C-alpha angles and dihedrals in degrees: 000000000000096000120082112247117204121193122205113189137181111217094199096052116118094007092280100335090107093056091054092044092049090054092049094047098045091047090051092049091049092048091052092047093239112154114230142156125217138199130180126220120243105184143007110296093018093110090061091052092047092049093049090051092047090054090051090049091056104258109171096202129012120208120199120205110191145066131310092279094054090044089054091050094052094041089053090060092050096052112129093002125111092236110110125224121232118196131210102173120206108149133110100273105023090189100143094066094058100077090036090057091229112154121246093222107095096222093046088050089050089054088055091050092051100039109032133086117240120248131199110249131185125254128195143210131227099195101308094336118106119221138171107193121027134336128182147122142242123046095012092059089052090050092051092050091056092042089058089058094049094042089066090056104041137045095208107088095195090053091049089053092048092051090047091050094052092046091051091049089057090057099041115167136165134211131221101244137185112205130187136175136164104298099006152048140183143178121216148143097264128203095180139003114188125180106197130198083163130034110242139051137168095043099306111346107137096219098159103027096171095052119125118191089210103050101082093240140099119230111222122205117185119183112192127209114307133168122260089249092053090045091057091051094047094047098083089052090047091053091054097040092248095121098094095091094056117104093235092064128084113189131178144135124250142150095237142012134181125202131185117186141184118246096029118245137209116239132246104220111181089325097314120111107230142161113313156208146027086062140178117201116202135177122233105199122218095350102136133050109222130180102233136138118266 
């Protein structure tokens, strides 16, 4: 391959899954005689620094091997450049690859990286924080806080998410929220607001099932206050993206949305818990080249 391929990998992603995937991928590249360089991340934010340096050094495609957080860091460095992002996802949630139709298997994902044309996808902002999949607040932040606890105890990422989900359901709470967007506004007791460029969050919950990372719009899902009992009954629908017809859900597409809530909440930004509300979500159309099937 004439283009220089640079791999950035996070050794702690997926509780060891990334180490195995890195071995598989680098062995496969060596077997095929494809020249590549590789660097591993050592701290939060390091992947962004490494990717920026790789662009300056002339990398023609940058492949990230890690979870949704590492993918977000590398993608942030490639915004508004002509260097495409390849993704080999091996974290706990692996949500960003779902709408992009990138396989979970590392070698199948490598085949996509090596044999697929890049496309221009949208990115988004939550205040001044870049994201590429889903951002929001409320119940999903609570889930992530519990997931962090269970991730330390169990290797299986899906199981950690499930345990986190059940723990968050036990402590269900809503927030009085004022919401506005071009052409509309509402006030409600809100359990979740999600602004999706992608479709899934929380390790497989299809919160914004109609989202398309290439359509120039954010999909907004607002779930208003429901009882714990009702939450348990709606959860299976939520997992499959079949919750849109329920009366507790408001769903629409827009380019921007602002929310102010009481009490204030931290934000879930592509699976990382970051500084919070009040928040404005905004779409950034066609701002990142990504290697993903049509």
